[in-house]
Chimera marker file (.cmm) of the C-alpha trace (Angstrom):
<marker_set name="trace">
<marker id="1" x="0.063" y="0.128" z="-0.484" r="1" g="1" b="0" radius="0.5"/>
<marker id="2" x="1.616" y="3.440" z="-1.000" r="1" g="1" b="0" radius="0.5"/>
<marker id="3" x="0.010" y="6.775" z="-0.463" r="1" g="1" b="0" radius="0.5"/>
<marker id="4" x="0.770" y="10.243" z="-2.015" r="1" g="1" b="0" radius="0.5"/>
<marker id="5" x="3.996" y="11.188" z="-1.511" r="1" g="1" b="0" radius="0.5"/>
<marker id="6" x="2.875" y="15.085" z="-1.691" r="1" g="1" b="0" radius="0.5"/>
<marker id="7" x="-0.586" y="16.355" z="-2.270" r="1" g="1" b="0" radius="0.5"/>
<marker id="8" x="0.290" y="17.063" z="-5.943" r="1" g="1" b="0" radius="0.5"/>
<marker id="9" x="3.057" y="14.807" z="-7.371" r="1" g="1" b="0" radius="0.5"/>
<marker id="10" x="1.706" y="10.643" z="-7.136" r="1" g="1" b="0" radius="0.5"/>
<marker id="11" x="-1.245" y="9.101" z="-6.011" r="1" g="1" b="0" radius="0.5"/>
<marker id="12" x="-1.388" y="5.381" z="-5.569" r="1" g="1" b="0" radius="0.5"/>
<marker id="13" x="-3.568" y="4.756" z="-2.700" r="1" g="1" b="0" radius="0.5"/>
<marker id="14" x="-5.790" y="1.507" z="-3.120" r="1" g="1" b="0" radius="0.5"/>
<marker id="15" x="-9.175" y="2.293" z="-1.102" r="1" g="1" b="0" radius="0.5"/>
<marker id="16" x="-11.501" y="-0.416" z="-1.326" r="1" g="1" b="0" radius="0.5"/>
<marker id="17" x="-10.464" y="-4.168" z="-0.479" r="1" g="1" b="0" radius="0.5"/>
<marker id="18" x="-12.572" y="-7.302" z="0.187" r="1" g="1" b="0" radius="0.5"/>
<marker id="19" x="-11.916" y="-10.285" z="2.618" r="1" g="1" b="0" radius="0.5"/>
<marker id="20" x="-13.520" y="-13.332" z="2.503" r="1" g="1" b="0" radius="0.5"/>
<marker id="21" x="-14.997" y="-14.627" z="6.264" r="1" g="1" b="0" radius="0.5"/>
<marker id="22" x="-12.318" y="-17.211" z="7.066" r="1" g="1" b="0" radius="0.5"/>
<marker id="23" x="-9.549" y="-14.630" z="5.873" r="1" g="1" b="0" radius="0.5"/>
<marker id="24" x="-11.142" y="-11.302" z="7.346" r="1" g="1" b="0" radius="0.5"/>
<marker id="25" x="-8.605" y="-11.302" z="10.622" r="1" g="1" b="0" radius="0.5"/>
<marker id="26" x="-5.456" y="-12.250" z="9.235" r="1" g="1" b="0" radius="0.5"/>
<marker id="27" x="-5.873" y="-9.513" z="6.376" r="1" g="1" b="0" radius="0.5"/>
<marker id="28" x="-7.060" y="-6.876" z="8.860" r="1" g="1" b="0" radius="0.5"/>
<marker id="29" x="-4.163" y="-7.238" z="10.735" r="1" g="1" b="0" radius="0.5"/>
<marker id="30" x="-1.656" y="-6.705" z="7.713" r="1" g="1" b="0" radius="0.5"/>
<marker id="31" x="-3.581" y="-4.303" z="6.431" r="1" g="1" b="0" radius="0.5"/>
<marker id="32" x="-4.057" y="-2.173" z="9.626" r="1" g="1" b="0" radius="0.5"/>
<marker id="33" x="-0.653" y="-2.863" z="10.609" r="1" g="1" b="0" radius="0.5"/>
<marker id="34" x="0.748" y="-1.294" z="7.214" r="1" g="1" b="0" radius="0.5"/>
<marker id="35" x="-1.484" y="1.533" z="7.464" r="1" g="1" b="0" radius="0.5"/>
<marker id="36" x="-0.237" y="2.459" z="11.203" r="1" g="1" b="0" radius="0.5"/>
<marker id="37" x="3.266" y="2.093" z="10.162" r="1" g="1" b="0" radius="0.5"/>
<marker id="38" x="3.229" y="4.819" z="7.401" r="1" g="1" b="0" radius="0.5"/>
<marker id="39" x="5.653" y="7.724" z="7.819" r="1" g="1" b="0" radius="0.5"/>
<marker id="40" x="3.935" y="11.004" z="7.162" r="1" g="1" b="0" radius="0.5"/>
<marker id="41" x="6.097" y="14.192" z="6.492" r="1" g="1" b="0" radius="0.5"/>
<marker id="42" x="7.445" y="16.463" z="3.918" r="1" g="1" b="0" radius="0.5"/>
<marker id="43" x="6.164" y="15.159" z="0.580" r="1" g="1" b="0" radius="0.5"/>
<marker id="44" x="9.853" y="16.207" z="-1.066" r="1" g="1" b="0" radius="0.5"/>
<marker id="45" x="11.778" y="13.871" z="1.278" r="1" g="1" b="0" radius="0.5"/>
<marker id="46" x="12.305" y="10.559" z="-0.283" r="1" g="1" b="0" radius="0.5"/>
<marker id="47" x="11.529" y="9.104" z="3.325" r="1" g="1" b="0" radius="0.5"/>
<marker id="48" x="7.863" y="10.087" z="3.660" r="1" g="1" b="0" radius="0.5"/>
<marker id="49" x="5.060" y="7.852" z="2.457" r="1" g="1" b="0" radius="0.5"/>
<marker id="50" x="2.168" y="10.078" z="2.959" r="1" g="1" b="0" radius="0.5"/>
<marker id="51" x="2.192" y="13.759" z="2.724" r="1" g="1" b="0" radius="0.5"/>
<marker id="52" x="-0.639" y="16.351" z="4.090" r="1" g="1" b="0" radius="0.5"/>
<marker id="53" x="-3.793" y="16.630" z="2.041" r="1" g="1" b="0" radius="0.5"/>
<marker id="54" x="-3.811" y="19.775" z="-0.330" r="1" g="1" b="0" radius="0.5"/>
<marker id="55" x="-5.736" y="22.125" z="1.983" r="1" g="1" b="0" radius="0.5"/>
<marker id="56" x="-8.045" y="22.769" z="4.720" r="1" g="1" b="0" radius="0.5"/>
<marker id="57" x="-11.384" y="22.613" z="2.844" r="1" g="1" b="0" radius="0.5"/>
<marker id="58" x="-9.593" y="18.894" z="1.699" r="1" g="1" b="0" radius="0.5"/>
<marker id="59" x="-9.019" y="18.083" z="5.378" r="1" g="1" b="0" radius="0.5"/>
<marker id="60" x="-12.275" y="18.988" z="6.559" r="1" g="1" b="0" radius="0.5"/>
<marker id="61" x="-13.756" y="17.121" z="3.510" r="1" g="1" b="0" radius="0.5"/>
<marker id="62" x="-11.695" y="13.585" z="4.856" r="1" g="1" b="0" radius="0.5"/>
<marker id="63" x="-12.627" y="14.026" z="8.103" r="1" g="1" b="0" radius="0.5"/>
<marker id="64" x="-16.330" y="14.136" z="6.910" r="1" g="1" b="0" radius="0.5"/>
<marker id="65" x="-15.783" y="11.259" z="5.477" r="1" g="1" b="0" radius="0.5"/>
<marker id="66" x="-14.491" y="9.558" z="8.724" r="1" g="1" b="0" radius="0.5"/>
<marker id="67" x="-17.649" y="11.149" z="10.730" r="1" g="1" b="0" radius="0.5"/>
<marker id="68" x="-19.775" y="9.669" z="8.004" r="1" g="1" b="0" radius="0.5"/>
<marker id="69" x="-18.360" y="6.108" z="8.123" r="1" g="1" b="0" radius="0.5"/>
<marker id="70" x="-19.035" y="6.069" z="11.878" r="1" g="1" b="0" radius="0.5"/>
<marker id="71" x="-22.479" y="7.466" z="11.626" r="1" g="1" b="0" radius="0.5"/>
<marker id="72" x="-23.088" y="4.992" z="8.781" r="1" g="1" b="0" radius="0.5"/>
<marker id="73" x="-21.879" y="1.921" z="10.582" r="1" g="1" b="0" radius="0.5"/>
<marker id="74" x="-18.519" y="1.288" z="10.024" r="1" g="1" b="0" radius="0.5"/>
<marker id="75" x="-15.813" y="0.293" z="12.411" r="1" g="1" b="0" radius="0.5"/>
<marker id="76" x="-12.519" y="1.647" z="12.526" r="1" g="1" b="0" radius="0.5"/>
<marker id="77" x="-9.814" y="-0.321" z="12.874" r="1" g="1" b="0" radius="0.5"/>
<marker id="78" x="-6.542" y="2.103" z="12.962" r="1" g="1" b="0" radius="0.5"/>
<marker id="79" x="-6.537" y="6.483" z="12.201" r="1" g="1" b="0" radius="0.5"/>
<marker id="80" x="-9.909" y="7.890" z="12.430" r="1" g="1" b="0" radius="0.5"/>
<marker id="81" x="-8.417" y="11.501" z="13.056" r="1" g="1" b="0" radius="0.5"/>
<marker id="82" x="-6.218" y="14.367" z="12.394" r="1" g="1" b="0" radius="0.5"/>
<marker id="83" x="-2.476" y="13.456" z="12.972" r="1" g="1" b="0" radius="0.5"/>
<marker id="84" x="-1.171" y="15.653" z="15.597" r="1" g="1" b="0" radius="0.5"/>
<marker id="85" x="1.797" y="18.348" z="14.381" r="1" g="1" b="0" radius="0.5"/>
<marker id="86" x="1.712" y="21.100" z="11.832" r="1" g="1" b="0" radius="0.5"/>
<marker id="87" x="-0.088" y="20.773" z="8.423" r="1" g="1" b="0" radius="0.5"/>
<marker id="88" x="-3.126" y="18.903" z="6.767" r="1" g="1" b="0" radius="0.5"/>
<marker id="89" x="-2.318" y="15.535" z="8.079" r="1" g="1" b="0" radius="0.5"/>
<marker id="90" x="-4.970" y="12.702" z="8.469" r="1" g="1" b="0" radius="0.5"/>
<marker id="91" x="-3.929" y="9.398" z="10.412" r="1" g="1" b="0" radius="0.5"/>
<marker id="92" x="-4.330" y="6.509" z="7.772" r="1" g="1" b="0" radius="0.5"/>
<marker id="93" x="-7.590" y="4.856" z="8.498" r="1" g="1" b="0" radius="0.5"/>
<marker id="94" x="-8.677" y="1.758" z="7.570" r="1" g="1" b="0" radius="0.5"/>
<marker id="95" x="-12.859" y="1.098" z="7.915" r="1" g="1" b="0" radius="0.5"/>
<marker id="96" x="-14.515" y="-2.510" z="8.392" r="1" g="1" b="0" radius="0.5"/>
<marker id="97" x="-17.870" y="-3.571" z="8.641" r="1" g="1" b="0" radius="0.5"/>
<marker id="98" x="-18.704" y="-1.325" z="6.062" r="1" g="1" b="0" radius="0.5"/>
<marker id="99" x="-22.158" y="-1.923" z="3.587" r="1" g="1" b="0" radius="0.5"/>
<marker id="100" x="-21.790" y="-1.227" z="0.537" r="1" g="1" b="0" radius="0.5"/>
<marker id="101" x="-24.051" y="1.320" z="0.176" r="1" g="1" b="0" radius="0.5"/>
<marker id="102" x="-22.015" y="3.968" z="2.101" r="1" g="1" b="0" radius="0.5"/>
<marker id="103" x="-20.961" y="6.927" z="1.738" r="1" g="1" b="0" radius="0.5"/>
<marker id="104" x="-17.065" y="6.027" z="2.155" r="1" g="1" b="0" radius="0.5"/>
<marker id="105" x="-17.608" y="3.356" z="-0.288" r="1" g="1" b="0" radius="0.5"/>
<marker id="106" x="-19.546" y="4.967" z="-2.957" r="1" g="1" b="0" radius="0.5"/>
<marker id="107" x="-17.458" y="8.215" z="-3.093" r="1" g="1" b="0" radius="0.5"/>
<marker id="108" x="-14.010" y="8.336" z="-4.140" r="1" g="1" b="0" radius="0.5"/>
<marker id="109" x="-12.307" y="10.281" z="-1.075" r="1" g="1" b="0" radius="0.5"/>
<marker id="110" x="-8.859" y="11.724" z="-2.033" r="1" g="1" b="0" radius="0.5"/>
<marker id="111" x="-7.560" y="10.877" z="1.801" r="1" g="1" b="0" radius="0.5"/>
<marker id="112" x="-5.794" y="8.200" z="3.496" r="1" g="1" b="0" radius="0.5"/>
<marker id="113" x="-9.150" y="6.211" z="4.024" r="1" g="1" b="0" radius="0.5"/>
<marker id="114" x="-9.101" y="2.449" z="3.564" r="1" g="1" b="0" radius="0.5"/>
<marker id="115" x="-12.603" y="0.542" z="3.514" r="1" g="1" b="0" radius="0.5"/>
<marker id="116" x="-12.443" y="-3.287" z="3.997" r="1" g="1" b="0" radius="0.5"/>
<marker id="117" x="-15.682" y="-5.356" z="3.148" r="1" g="1" b="0" radius="0.5"/>
<marker id="118" x="-16.404" y="-8.465" z="4.461" r="1" g="1" b="0" radius="0.5"/>
<marker id="119" x="-18.108" y="-11.540" z="2.102" r="1" g="1" b="0" radius="0.5"/>
<marker id="120" x="-19.064" y="-14.775" z="2.517" r="1" g="1" b="0" radius="0.5"/>
<marker id="121" x="-17.678" y="-16.630" z="-0.771" r="1" g="1" b="0" radius="0.5"/>
<marker id="122" x="-15.199" y="-15.070" z="-3.249" r="1" g="1" b="0" radius="0.5"/>
<marker id="123" x="-18.127" y="-15.048" z="-5.728" r="1" g="1" b="0" radius="0.5"/>
<marker id="124" x="-19.796" y="-12.976" z="-3.406" r="1" g="1" b="0" radius="0.5"/>
<marker id="125" x="-16.449" y="-10.846" z="-3.580" r="1" g="1" b="0" radius="0.5"/>
<marker id="126" x="-15.970" y="-10.612" z="-7.027" r="1" g="1" b="0" radius="0.5"/>
<marker id="127" x="-19.637" y="-9.520" z="-7.785" r="1" g="1" b="0" radius="0.5"/>
<marker id="128" x="-19.450" y="-6.229" z="-5.439" r="1" g="1" b="0" radius="0.5"/>
<marker id="129" x="-16.180" y="-5.379" z="-7.167" r="1" g="1" b="0" radius="0.5"/>
<marker id="130" x="-17.928" y="-5.287" z="-10.629" r="1" g="1" b="0" radius="0.5"/>
<link id1="1" id2="2" r="1" g="1" b="0" radius="0.2"/>
<link id1="2" id2="3" r="1" g="1" b="0" radius="0.2"/>
<link id1="3" id2="4" r="1" g="1" b="0" radius="0.2"/>
<link id1="4" id2="5" r="1" g="1" b="0" radius="0.2"/>
<link id1="5" id2="6" r="1" g="1" b="0" radius="0.2"/>
<link id1="6" id2="7" r="1" g="1" b="0" radius="0.2"/>
<link id1="7" id2="8" r="1" g="1" b="0" radius="0.2"/>
<link id1="8" id2="9" r="1" g="1" b="0" radius="0.2"/>
<link id1="9" id2="10" r="1" g="1" b="0" radius="0.2"/>
<link id1="10" id2="11" r="1" g="1" b="0" radius="0.2"/>
<link id1="11" id2="12" r="1" g="1" b="0" radius="0.2"/>
<link id1="12" id2="13" r="1" g="1" b="0" radius="0.2"/>
<link id1="13" id2="14" r="1" g="1" b="0" radius="0.2"/>
<link id1="14" id2="15" r="1" g="1" b="0" radius="0.2"/>
<link id1="15" id2="16" r="1" g="1" b="0" radius="0.2"/>
<link id1="16" id2="17" r="1" g="1" b="0" radius="0.2"/>
<link id1="17" id2="18" r="1" g="1" b="0" radius="0.2"/>
<link id1="18" id2="19" r="1" g="1" b="0" radius="0.2"/>
<link id1="19" id2="20" r="1" g="1" b="0" radius="0.2"/>
<link id1="20" id2="21" r="1" g="1" b="0" radius="0.2"/>
<link id1="21" id2="22" r="1" g="1" b="0" radius="0.2"/>
<link id1="22" id2="23" r="1" g="1" b="0" radius="0.2"/>
<link id1="23" id2="24" r="1" g="1" b="0" radius="0.2"/>
<link id1="24" id2="25" r="1" g="1" b="0" radius="0.2"/>
<link id1="25" id2="26" r="1" g="1" b="0" radius="0.2"/>
<link id1="26" id2="27" r="1" g="1" b="0" radius="0.2"/>
<link id1="27" id2="28" r="1" g="1" b="0" radius="0.2"/>
<link id1="28" id2="29" r="1" g="1" b="0" radius="0.2"/>
<link id1="29" id2="30" r="1" g="1" b="0" radius="0.2"/>
<link id1="30" id2="31" r="1" g="1" b="0" radius="0.2"/>
<link id1="31" id2="32" r="1" g="1" b="0" radius="0.2"/>
<link id1="32" id2="33" r="1" g="1" b="0" radius="0.2"/>
<link id1="33" id2="34" r="1" g="1" b="0" radius="0.2"/>
<link id1="34" id2="35" r="1" g="1" b="0" radius="0.2"/>
<link id1="35" id2="36" r="1" g="1" b="0" radius="0.2"/>
<link id1="36" id2="37" r="1" g="1" b="0" radius="0.2"/>
<link id1="37" id2="38" r="1" g="1" b="0" radius="0.2"/>
<link id1="38" id2="39" r="1" g="1" b="0" radius="0.2"/>
<link id1="39" id2="40" r="1" g="1" b="0" radius="0.2"/>
<link id1="40" id2="41" r="1" g="1" b="0" radius="0.2"/>
<link id1="41" id2="42" r="1" g="1" b="0" radius="0.2"/>
<link id1="42" id2="43" r="1" g="1" b="0" radius="0.2"/>
<link id1="43" id2="44" r="1" g="1" b="0" radius="0.2"/>
<link id1="44" id2="45" r="1" g="1" b="0" radius="0.2"/>
<link id1="45" id2="46" r="1" g="1" b="0" radius="0.2"/>
<link id1="46" id2="47" r="1" g="1" b="0" radius="0.2"/>
<link id1="47" id2="48" r="1" g="1" b="0" radius="0.2"/>
<link id1="48" id2="49" r="1" g="1" b="0" radius="0.2"/>
<link id1="49" id2="50" r="1" g="1" b="0" radius="0.2"/>
<link id1="50" id2="51" r="1" g="1" b="0" radius="0.2"/>
<link id1="51" id2="52" r="1" g="1" b="0" radius="0.2"/>
<link id1="52" id2="53" r="1" g="1" b="0" radius="0.2"/>
<link id1="53" id2="54" r="1" g="1" b="0" radius="0.2"/>
<link id1="54" id2="55" r="1" g="1" b="0" radius="0.2"/>
<link id1="55" id2="56" r="1" g="1" b="0" radius="0.2"/>
<link id1="56" id2="57" r="1" g="1" b="0" radius="0.2"/>
<link id1="57" id2="58" r="1" g="1" b="0" radius="0.2"/>
<link id1="58" id2="59" r="1" g="1" b="0" radius="0.2"/>
<link id1="59" id2="60" r="1" g="1" b="0" radius="0.2"/>
<link id1="60" id2="61" r="1" g="1" b="0" radius="0.2"/>
<link id1="61" id2="62" r="1" g="1" b="0" radius="0.2"/>
<link id1="62" id2="63" r="1" g="1" b="0" radius="0.2"/>
<link id1="63" id2="64" r="1" g="1" b="0" radius="0.2"/>
<link id1="64" id2="65" r="1" g="1" b="0" radius="0.2"/>
<link id1="65" id2="66" r="1" g="1" b="0" radius="0.2"/>
<link id1="66" id2="67" r="1" g="1" b="0" radius="0.2"/>
<link id1="67" id2="68" r="1" g="1" b="0" radius="0.2"/>
<link id1="68" id2="69" r="1" g="1" b="0" radius="0.2"/>
<link id1="69" id2="70" r="1" g="1" b="0" radius="0.2"/>
<link id1="70" id2="71" r="1" g="1" b="0" radius="0.2"/>
<link id1="71" id2="72" r="1" g="1" b="0" radius="0.2"/>
<link id1="72" id2="73" r="1" g="1" b="0" radius="0.2"/>
<link id1="73" id2="74" r="1" g="1" b="0" radius="0.2"/>
<link id1="74" id2="75" r="1" g="1" b="0" radius="0.2"/>
<link id1="75" id2="76" r="1" g="1" b="0" radius="0.2"/>
<link id1="76" id2="77" r="1" g="1" b="0" radius="0.2"/>
<link id1="77" id2="78" r="1" g="1" b="0" radius="0.2"/>
<link id1="78" id2="79" r="1" g="1" b="0" radius="0.2"/>
<link id1="79" id2="80" r="1" g="1" b="0" radius="0.2"/>
<link id1="80" id2="81" r="1" g="1" b="0" radius="0.2"/>
<link id1="81" id2="82" r="1" g="1" b="0" radius="0.2"/>
<link id1="82" id2="83" r="1" g="1" b="0" radius="0.2"/>
<link id1="83" id2="84" r="1" g="1" b="0" radius="0.2"/>
<link id1="84" id2="85" r="1" g="1" b="0" radius="0.2"/>
<link id1="85" id2="86" r="1" g="1" b="0" radius="0.2"/>
<link id1="86" id2="87" r="1" g="1" b="0" radius="0.2"/>
<link id1="87" id2="88" r="1" g="1" b="0" radius="0.2"/>
<link id1="88" id2="89" r="1" g="1" b="0" radius="0.2"/>
<link id1="89" id2="90" r="1" g="1" b="0" radius="0.2"/>
<link id1="90" id2="91" r="1" g="1" b="0" radius="0.2"/>
<link id1="91" id2="92" r="1" g="1" b="0" radius="0.2"/>
<link id1="92" id2="93" r="1" g="1" b="0" radius="0.2"/>
<link id1="93" id2="94" r="1" g="1" b="0" radius="0.2"/>
<link id1="94" id2="95" r="1" g="1" b="0" radius="0.2"/>
<link id1="95" id2="96" r="1" g="1" b="0" radius="0.2"/>
<link id1="96" id2="97" r="1" g="1" b="0" radius="0.2"/>
<link id1="97" id2="98" r="1" g="1" b="0" radius="0.2"/>
<link id1="98" id2="99" r="1" g="1" b="0" radius="0.2"/>
<link id1="99" id2="100" r="1" g="1" b="0" radius="0.2"/>
<link id1="100" id2="101" r="1" g="1" b="0" radius="0.2"/>
<link id1="101" id2="102" r="1" g="1" b="0" radius="0.2"/>
<link id1="102" id2="103" r="1" g="1" b="0" radius="0.2"/>
<link id1="103" id2="104" r="1" g="1" b="0" radius="0.2"/>
<link id1="104" id2="105" r="1" g="1" b="0" radius="0.2"/>
<link id1="105" id2="106" r="1" g="1" b="0" radius="0.2"/>
<link id1="106" id2="107" r="1" g="1" b="0" radius="0.2"/>
<link id1="107" id2="108" r="1" g="1" b="0" radius="0.2"/>
<link id1="108" id2="109" r="1" g="1" b="0" radius="0.2"/>
<link id1="109" id2="110" r="1" g="1" b="0" radius="0.2"/>
<link id1="110" id2="111" r="1" g="1" b="0" radius="0.2"/>
<link id1="111" id2="112" r="1" g="1" b="0" radius="0.2"/>
<link id1="112" id2="113" r="1" g="1" b="0" radius="0.2"/>
<link id1="113" id2="114" r="1" g="1" b="0" radius="0.2"/>
<link id1="114" id2="115" r="1" g="1" b="0" radius="0.2"/>
<link id1="115" id2="116" r="1" g="1" b="0" radius="0.2"/>
<link id1="116" id2="117" r="1" g="1" b="0" radius="0.2"/>
<link id1="117" id2="118" r="1" g="1" b="0" radius="0.2"/>
<link id1="118" id2="119" r="1" g="1" b="0" radius="0.2"/>
<link id1="119" id2="120" r="1" g="1" b="0" radius="0.2"/>
<link id1="120" id2="121" r="1" g="1" b="0" radius="0.2"/>
<link id1="121" id2="122" r="1" g="1" b="0" radius="0.2"/>
<link id1="122" id2="123" r="1" g="1" b="0" radius="0.2"/>
<link id1="123" id2="124" r="1" g="1" b="0" radius="0.2"/>
<link id1="124" id2="125" r="1" g="1" b="0" radius="0.2"/>
<link id1="125" id2="126" r="1" g="1" b="0" radius="0.2"/>
<link id1="126" id2="127" r="1" g="1" b="0" radius="0.2"/>
<link id1="127" id2="128" r="1" g="1" b="0" radius="0.2"/>
<link id1="128" id2="129" r="1" g="1" b="0" radius="0.2"/>
<link id1="129" id2="130" r="1" g="1" b="0" radius="0.2"/>
</marker_set>
């Protein structure tokens, strides 16, 4: 998983994942661990894995998506708030127990939020992905 190095240079951030019921715990453990270990900082430094969001407006928009996810019943596994310090940083956030009709699934967020849906079978996961 990689996030943008800065708000305008590179964006490569998978925002949705699915796990079949018997593999969910293991997948969440790995995914949340990776998200929590992402190094935030100056987007122009080579050691930075995640820069800030582009503006105060975008910060507020992404925090609004986090609130929306919680209100719609999704559970936060890691992150879920603004990171401390200067700049428009948001902790990498992973949601689980997400219904497919929620705002955080339907809309493109442009922020460090990942959504994990659980499925009973691989076929159900493939159907939801298309």
